[in-house]
C-alpha positions in Angstrom: 0.0 0.0 0.0 1.3 3.5 -0.9 -0.4 6.6 0.5 -0.3 10.2 -0.5 -0.5 12.7 2.4 -1.8 16.1 1.3 -0.1 19.0 3.0 -1.0 21.8 0.7 -2.8 23.6 3.5 0.4 23.9 5.5 2.3 25.2 2.5 -0.4 27.8 1.8 -0.7 28.9 5.4 2.2 27.9 7.7 1.7 29.4 11.2 2.9 26.9 13.8 -0.5 25.9 15.1 -1.3 23.0 17.3 -2.6 21.2 14.2 0.6 21.8 12.4 2.5 20.5 15.4 0.5 17.3 14.8 1.5 17.4 11.1 5.2 17.9 12.0 5.4 14.8 14.1 3.2 12.7 11.9 5.9 13.2 9.3 8.9 12.9 11.6 7.6 9.6 13.1 5.8 8.2 10.1 6.1 4.4 10.3 7.2 3.4 6.8 7.2 -0.3 7.9 3.4 0.0 8.2 2.7 1.8 5.0 4.9 3.8 2.6 4.0 7.4 2.2 4.8 10.6 0.3 3.8 14.0 1.6 2.4 15.8 -1.4 2.8 19.6 -1.9 2.0 21.9 -4.9 4.9 23.2 -6.9 3.6 25.6 -9.5 1.3 23.6 -11.7 2.8 20.3 -10.6 3.3 18.4 -7.3 6.4 17.7 -5.4 6.5 14.3 -3.6 8.4 14.6 -0.3 9.6 11.8 1.9 8.4 11.8 5.5 11.9 13.1 6.6 11.7 15.9 4.0 8.2 16.8 5.1 9.2 16.8 8.8 12.1 19.2 8.0 9.8 21.4 5.9 7.1 21.7 8.6 9.7 22.3 11.3 10.5 25.6 9.6 7.3 27.0 11.0 8.5 26.2 14.5 12.1 27.4 14.2 13.3 30.7 15.5 13.2 33.5 12.8 13.5 37.2 12.5 10.2 39.2 13.0 10.2 40.5 9.4 10.7 37.0 7.9 8.0 35.9 5.5 7.2 32.4 6.7 5.2 31.5 3.7 8.1 32.5 1.4 10.6 30.5 3.5 8.4 27.4 3.2 7.9 27.9 -0.5 11.6 28.3 -1.1 12.3 25.1 0.9 9.8 23.1 -1.1 11.6 24.2 -4.3 14.9 23.2 -2.8 13.7 19.8 -1.6 11.8 18.7 -4.7 13.1 15.4 -6.0 10.2 13.7 -7.7 7.8 16.2 -9.4 4.7 14.9 -11.1 1.8 16.3 -13.1 -1.6 16.4 -11.4 -2.9 13.6 -13.5 -0.2 11.3 -12.3 -1.2 11.3 -8.7 -4.1 8.9 -9.1 -1.8 6.4 -10.8 0.7 6.5 -8.0 -1.3 6.1 -4.8 -3.4 3.4 -3.3 -4.9 5.7 -0.6 -5.1 9.4 0.2 -4.8 11.0 3.6 -5.9 14.6 4.6 -4.0 15.2 7.9 -5.1 18.7 8.7 -8.2 20.9 8.6 -8.5 22.7 5.2 -11.2 24.7 3.6 -9.1 25.3 0.4 -11.1 24.4 -2.7 -8.1 22.8 -4.3 -7.5 20.5 -1.4 -11.1 19.5 -1.1 -11.7 19.0 -4.8 -8.6 16.8 -4.9 -9.9 14.8 -1.9 -13.2 14.4 -3.7 -11.4 13.1 -6.8 -9.4 10.5 -4.8 -12.5 9.5 -2.8 -14.1 8.3 -6.1 -11.1 6.1 -6.9 -9.2 4.9 -3.8 -9.7 4.6 -0.1 -9.4 7.9 1.8 -8.7 8.8 5.4 -8.7 12.0 7.5 -7.4 13.1 10.9 -10.4 14.3 12.8 -9.6 17.2 15.2 -13.0 18.5 16.3 -16.3 19.9 15.2 -15.9 23.2 17.0 -16.5 25.5 14.0 -19.9 23.9 13.9 -20.6 23.8 17.7 -18.7 27.0 18.7 -19.1 29.2 15.6 -18.5 32.5 17.5 -14.9 31.5 18.0 -14.2 31.3 14.2 -14.1 34.0 11.6 -14.3 32.6 8.1 -13.3 34.5 4.9 -16.5 35.7 3.1 -17.5 33.2 0.5 -15.8 30.3 2.2 -18.8 28.9 4.1 -19.6 26.3 1.4 -16.1 25.0 1.6 -16.3 24.8 5.4 -19.4 22.6 5.0 -17.6 20.6 2.3 -14.7 19.8 4.7 -17.1 18.5 7.4 -19.1 16.5 4.8 -15.9 14.7 3.9 -15.1 14.1 7.6 -18.5 12.5 7.9 -18.2 10.3 4.9 -14.5 9.4 4.3 -13.6 5.7 4.6 -11.5 6.1 7.8 -11.2 8.8 10.4 -8.5 8.8 13.1 -9.6 11.2 15.9 -7.3 13.0 18.3 -9.5 12.3 21.3 -12.7 10.5 22.4 -14.4 13.9 22.5 -13.5 14.4 18.8 -14.8 10.9 17.9 -18.0 11.5 19.8 -18.6 14.9 18.2 -17.9 13.5 14.7 -20.3 10.6 15.2 -22.9 12.8 16.9 -22.7 16.3 15.5 -21.8 15.2 11.9 -23.8 12.0 12.1 -21.0 9.9 10.7 -22.1 6.3 10.1 -20.6 4.3 13.0 -20.2 1.4 10.6 -17.4 3.4 8.9 -13.9 3.0 10.3 -13.2 5.5 13.1 -10.5 5.3 15.8 -8.7 7.4 18.3 -5.0 8.3 18.4 -3.7 10.7 21.0 -1.1 13.3 19.8 2.1 13.4 21.7 4.0 15.7 24.0 7.4 14.1 23.9 8.8 16.7 21.4 9.9 18.4 24.6 12.7 17.0 26.8 11.4 16.4 30.3 12.4 19.0 32.8 12.3 18.9 36.6 10.0 21.2 38.5 11.7 24.5 39.6 11.1 26.4 42.8 8.9 29.5 42.6 9.3 32.6 44.7 5.8 34.0 44.0 2.7 32.2 42.6 2.2 32.6 38.8 -0.8 31.1 37.0 0.0 30.8 33.3 -2.5 30.4 30.5 -1.3 29.7 26.9 -3.1 30.0 23.6 -5.0 32.3 21.4 -7.6 34.3 23.2 -10.7 32.5 22.0 -14.0 32.8 23.9 -14.3 29.0 24.2 -11.1 29.0 26.3 -12.7 31.5 28.7 -10.0 34.1 29.0 -12.3 36.8 30.2 -13.8 34.5 32.9 -10.3 33.6 34.0 -9.4 37.3 34.2 -12.6 38.1 36.1 -12.1 35.3 38.6 -8.5 36.2 39.2 -9.4 39.9 39.9 -12.2 38.7 42.2 -9.6 36.7 44.2 -7.3 39.7 44.3 -10.0 42.2 45.3 -11.7 39.9 47.8 -8.8 38.3 49.6 -5.7 40.3 48.7 -4.4 37.5 46.6 -0.6 37.8 46.1 -0.1 36.2 42.7 0.3 37.0 39.0 -1.9 35.9 36.1 0.1 35.4 32.8 -1.5 35.3 29.4 0.8 33.9 26.7 -0.5 34.0 23.1 -2.0 35.9 20.3 -5.0 38.2 20.6 -8.5 37.1 19.6 -9.3 37.6 15.9 -13.0 37.1 16.5 -13.8 39.2 19.6 -12.0 42.5 20.3 -13.8 42.7 23.6 -11.6 39.9 24.9 -8.4 41.7 24.0 -9.7 45.0 25.4 -10.6 43.4 28.8 -7.1 42.2 29.3 -5.5 45.4 28.2 -7.8 47.3 30.5 -6.9 45.1 33.5 -3.2 45.7 32.9 -3.7 49.5 32.5 -5.6 49.5 35.8 -2.6 48.0 37.6 -3.9 44.4 38.1 -1.2 41.8 38.5 -1.7 40.6 35.0 0.8 40.2 32.1 0.1 39.5 28.5 3.0 38.3 26.2 2.4 38.1 22.5 4.7 36.9 19.8 7.0 34.8 22.0 9.2 32.1 20.4 8.7 28.5 21.2 11.8 28.6 23.5 10.4 31.7 25.3 7.0 30.1 25.7 8.5 27.0 27.2 10.6 29.0 29.7 7.6 31.0 30.7 5.5 27.9 31.3 8.3 26.2 33.3 8.7 29.2 35.5 5.0 29.3 36.3 3.6 27.8 39.5 0.6 26.3 37.7 -0.7 26.0 34.1 -4.3 26.8 33.5 -6.5 25.0 30.9 -10.1 26.1 31.2 -13.0 25.8 28.7 -13.2 23.7 25.6 -10.3 22.1 23.8 -10.4 19.6 21.0 -7.3 18.1 22.7 -4.8 20.4 24.4 -1.2 19.7 23.5 0.0 22.6 25.8 -1.2 20.6 28.8 1.2 17.8 27.8 4.0 20.3 27.2 3.4 21.8 30.7 3.7 18.3 32.3 6.9 17.7 30.4 8.2 21.1 31.6 7.5 20.2 35.2 4.6 22.5 35.7 1.4 21.1 37.3 -1.9 21.7 35.5 -5.3 23.0 36.8 -8.1 22.4 34.4 -11.9 22.4 33.9 -14.2 22.0 31.0 -13.8 19.8 27.9 -10.0 19.0 28.2 -9.1 15.6 26.6 -5.4 15.9 27.1 -5.7 17.0 30.7 -8.0 14.1 31.4 -5.3 11.8 30.2 -2.9 13.3 32.8 -5.2 13.2 35.9 -3.1 11.7 38.7 0.0 12.4 36.6 0.3 16.2 37.2 -3.2 17.5 36.2 -6.1 18.1 38.4 -9.7 19.2 37.7 -10.9 22.2 39.7 -14.2 24.1 39.8 -13.1 26.4 37.0 -16.3 27.1 35.0 -17.8 29.5 37.6 -16.3 32.8 38.6 -16.7 31.9 42.3 -15.2 28.5 41.9 -12.2 29.6 39.9 -11.6 32.6 42.2 -11.5 30.1 45.1 -9.1 27.9 43.2 -6.8 30.9 42.7 -6.9 31.6 46.4 -6.4 28.0 47.4 -3.5 27.2 45.1 -1.6 30.4 45.7 -1.0 29.4 49.3 2.6 28.2 50.1 2.9 24.5 49.5 -0.6 24.1 48.1 0.7 22.7 44.8 3.3 20.4 46.4 1.3 17.2 46.2 0.2 17.9 42.6 3.8 18.7 41.6 4.9 15.4 43.2 2.5 13.6 40.9 4.1 14.9 37.7 4.8 12.0 35.4 6.5 13.3 32.2 7.0 9.8 30.9 3.2 9.2 31.0 2.7 11.8 28.2 1.5 10.2 25.0 4.2 9.8 22.4 4.3 11.0 18.8 5.6 7.6 17.6 2.5 5.9 18.9 0.3 8.6 17.3 1.9 8.2 13.9 1.6 4.4 14.0 -2.0 4.6 15.0 -2.7 7.0 12.2 -0.9 4.7 9.7 -3.1 1.8 11.0 -6.2 4.0 10.4 -5.1 4.5 6.8 -4.7 0.8 6.3 -8.2 0.4 7.8 -9.6 2.6 5.0 -9.2 -0.3 2.5 
């Protein structure tokens, strides 16, 4: 069996997202002993066929340090041109591959039309991340005119021969929300966190609660801020709240709330544009890592555990659930009162000691297992 893996979406829009982290290690750890694969990218009016190693190197460009004025898309495009060994015409693809895998979310007409063509001729498979654009539409801003392609992507997710889901939550939402026929192949493979070397916990002079990720409403940044300020105002909480990540693109009120709190002198920091290395240092230096609200999976939780930082979570948090008893603990975090109480409780000296002692970096899912499970799902598409 020989599978083509479509990564046009990455080439068109590289931006080092969680999904593209999945793509990076799918390539780096692809098990060629299970099924041979090429990662297929557009090159002008033709396609370059990259080996898994080449694809891993290509996708890693998005996660490497670079200058602020670097054009990431141009860097990736230049790298594709430099890597291209085998280049084929569009019509040759169907003659080469026995199966086709779409490994990331894409609403590009070219990607979806190509997937439709392959679906008529060979088994197809997809990695299923979530259905949040359908269930949490307020968090997503789609380009005008793209709604039909968004629907087309989810139609394929409901009908493709095999889906490998990143969590039980993703599987259940694809079966329930999209009404995928349960007789079709569907499985779960957990993305890894072992791209980070395990670090020991570090002592902290003052409590710092860190929250990482884009400021989307489903991740409850405003509620986290309000609960923290409630704890400060009500009990004189001596701690800092640290937001790490990009501003909300769908709700300016979220960005304004955090800027206002900082301007008013609240013990709140917001760091945008940090490199991966800077992010990891900030998370390791925090007393606790917060993951509140709705996540399709939550790789940053696994990263925090690897970095020696205990995790406090609530809501739909698949990765955090995997780490309960291994450095993650569910709190009452979906109400302002409950989360304010958690801030007060866990800011006390020694309050996090038992949770820190539970940290089990080796219990984090591995990328090699994820890649192998994904390859098995492609085989199941036959």
